[in-house]
Phi, psi and omega in degrees: 000138175271074183234160179221135173290139183260044176216164182301148176293163186213137182302340181260016184305321180298321178291321179298318185299310176301315179294320179298316179301314176298317182292334187266356180293157178295145178258124185268121181242104185060238179263006188242155180238132174245121185296149181307150185281154173305152171089011175289339176211166174293129179301148178253165190240149177291152178279333179209161186291143172272332173236104182298151174300146187291122180296145179307326183300336180264001183291124172264177175303327178296317179296314185295328176297315183294320178302310178299328182285316194251344182257131182309143184306133182088343183281166169241137184289134185275186185299321178291316180296315184290338172285323175290341179300339177305328180234085186304330179289335175288325173307305179308308186289330177275315188284334178299313178286323182291331169297320173299314185298316188271352185228324200239357182290174185276359181277154171292150181306323182300311181298312180311308183293324175304307184293317178300308180298322177297317181296315176305316179299308180307318182268006178067033183268087174294336176300305184287326179303305178306319182296322191266339185302320181297324178288327175300312182300311180298334180275359174101002176289130180279170180295325177288323173297320180301314177301320181294340178298319179294332183283336177098195186297333184271013186264036176079020180285155173292151199303320182292321180291327176298323180292324180294321178292322177294322175299321173301310181294322177298319179290319177299312183280317185249359184058029187200150176242123184291162179303321184302309177290324179294317186290332175291321176293316183295331179292332181261324190253148171279179183301317183291324174301315177303310180304308182300322179293316176296319184283332175301304177304317181295314179301314184287330174298315181299317181296315183301319182294321182295303184299315176305313188280334173281354176079021180304129178270142177295145172291153174305144181201150172308154182299327179292343179268353187273152178307129184281082186279359170282351176273126182301142182279136176195155182234127183277063180218107184284338188209164180285130184210083178236124187229134171279103186293142179267358179213146182288150171274338178231108185293121183300155172308140174298157180123185183270166179105170183299152181291328182300302183292329177291334177286307185286343173296344179292342178232088190312314183298312175296319178298319181293337185271340185280110183214014183293322183287339177291333172293312184295321188266342183244330191247325185314141173297341178294336179261000185243357184239022181073017180249035180292326178298321176308306186300322182285326173304312179300312184298304186294333177286318180290326175296322177296306181304324184275350177061048184255104184292317182296316180299313182299314183299317183296315190276337168289327184252253197288323190287292182278330177067036183298324177296317179291340174286350183085018177293139175289080189307315184290347174273340180305314175299336183287339173093183188285343178271001178289143179296146177112336178281142170279164192304327183287313181303317176300321182287330173294321173295320178294326179299314181296318179296313180295318180300311181301306190280323191253348187064014180198158181252139181292158176302320182301313182290320181301310187291334179292320174292326179298344180291336181236350181252143166271178186305314180304313185286332173297320177299311182296322176298322184282323179290337186296299178291329176299314183292316183286342166297309182300317181297316177302313177303317184295312180298316185292317183295329181269349180071033184293130188269147179296153183284153183305134178084359179274153178291140183274164175297130175302141176293153178255109182301146172291158182293000000 
């Protein structure tokens, strides 16, 4: 991979790399393979953009409309926004929800920024960190507290804020929040507060994966606003703990229809802002060029890695209809090295695996897809698992149950 760490060199760097390679290798459990968990090492950053920001000379009225809608008056769009401008519909679908998360959710500004910055740190997104530090200061976080976000829950936070930081770490590492942390949240927060907290982490995770993989470069910022890479990287999760809940933590609204929209319908403002999956399933070029099988492979593999039963069930069956497409569903949990995949299908699975595990896709895997995809399709291939990583985290923390009659997530045998 042509990647570079954005932190000081270390005499034991070679040892770190060797350990990371071992930690990130797939773990074989019986006949199935579960890719290594996120957080085994500090995510690394691309040296240059894979999709350069759209130059101002190429902005059309359509682009300027999005800038006027989503960029504060008098402000200038940064590298992340100008990269998304290549696909104006994607700007609509990502920034509408991100604006809800950063401006309109039921959380206090301080808690929002705490969760945003912790999630950016975990994913190695200096892009998001630099964008949000000024807002964190406006929310009352001191410079020392901002540095302590990188140190995690044990850095002297008051107990409830420490639990929220642990929630972010658990979602990142395990795609799940255990009962101890969830119940402490639920004791202080109402349903919409809990949903907004989980969705803050999930949304920022999605954007971090998108920006990392597209190679978005951080905007210039004062040294004090940059990610503090002198702080050792760590995730406050001691063991693997991912559980498919047998009952919902948030009981869906009564009525007909799927459990997902009826669950998020408990919080109408949040529900109205959630529209990222609509882009992947309705607008993405992967659905318009006969590559819908590719799309479903990416979705199901990221759902498998995240152990999201609802996502798996929906896309095996009614939403994606992967089984009707003839996809070998039983082979997806086996991963890209299982026999039977053609080389491009295996690379699609690796794309999802690397994004999940490493928070970025390697040059080798990116270039493998580039042999068949143009830049627009590469953007769409990237947003697909990034968006469904967000969906998986949201469904898992709330325990959204599969709809009646749908296939369950295949079991992972114990070692």
